[in-house]
N, C-alpha and C positions, 0 to 999 in steps of 0.2 A: 699778620694775625687778625687784625681788625677786618680786613677784606674777607678772610675765611669765615669769620663769624657772620658778617653781613650777608654772605652768599649762602649760608646754611638755609635749609627750608624753614619756612615760618613756624611750622608746628614744633620743630626742634628748638628754635630760639625761644619761643614762648614757653615750652616745657622746661627748658633749662632755667629760665628766669623764675618760673613758678615754683620749681623745686627749691631754688635758693630762697625765694620769698617765704615758702612754707617752713623752711628751717627757722628763719627768724620768727615767723608767726607762732610756731609751736613753742619756742622758748619764751616768747612774750606772753603767751596765754597760760602756759603750764610750768615753765621753768621756776617761777617764783614759789611754787608749791614745795619745791625741794630746797632751793637756794635761799629763800627769804621768808620761810615759814615763821621765823621768830620776830620778824619786823611788823610794824603796823601795816594795815592793808593799803593805806594811801602811799606809803613808801614803795611797796610792791607795784602799785598801779603806776607810779611815776617811772619806775625802772622799766616796767613793761611797755609803757608808751614810748620810751626812748628806743627800745628794741624794735617796737612796731614801726617806728619811722623808717628803719631800714627795710622792713617788710614792704611798706608802701612804695619806697623808692625802686623796688624791683617788681612788685605786683602790678603797678599802674602801667609801666612800659610793656610788661609781659602781656597784659590784657589788650593793650592797643595793638601790639604786634600780632597777637593771635587773632584778634577781631578782623584783621585785614584779609584773612582767608577762612576763618571759622565763624559759624554763626554763634549767637550768644549761648544757646543750649549746649553746643559742643564745647565751648569754652568753659562753661560751668561744670560739665561732667568731667572734663580734663582736670579742672581744679580739684574736684572732689576725689578723684583717683589719686592725684598727687598728694593731697592732704592725708589720706589714709596710708599711703605708701611711706610718707615721712613720719606720721604719728605712731604707727605700730613699732618700728624700731626704736623711736624715742621712748615710748612707754616701757618697752622691754629692757632696752640697754641702759638708758639714762635714769629713768624713774624706777627701775627695778620691779616693774609690774610683771606678774606671771603671764605667760602666753595663754591666750584663751582661744578656744576653737571658734568663738564668735568673730574673731579677727578674720579668720579664713572665710566664714560665711559672708561677712560684710564685703570682703574682697571679691568673692564670687558674684554677689549682687551688683557690685560696681562694674565687673566685667560685662555682665548682662546689660547694664546701663550704657556702657561704652558701645557695645554692639548695636543697641537700638538707636542711639543718638547719631552714630556715624554711618549707619548702613545705607542711608539714602544718597 
């Protein structure tokens, strides 16, 4: 299993780790708004920092792996696409926010960004 993961293309490994990292990041940044709204802000901050530790334990290796073949701009655009791809379902399904057409427009803009940053 480990050999299979190690032999995967760099962009796949980096993307997988960034998706996992973004799940933690999204809960660290926004989960307290639903789960700990009744607690003091510093309690929510401490809980968020605890969650964010796991984000960084995934994000740092993901960026190091990705940077071995991608340039920094490609890595950043990849991160932003993943962030929106994780955030929209989180906002709709977990936070019970209504779907907004702006999510679609933002996604289309990111597709354009991906095109321009990866075309060369």
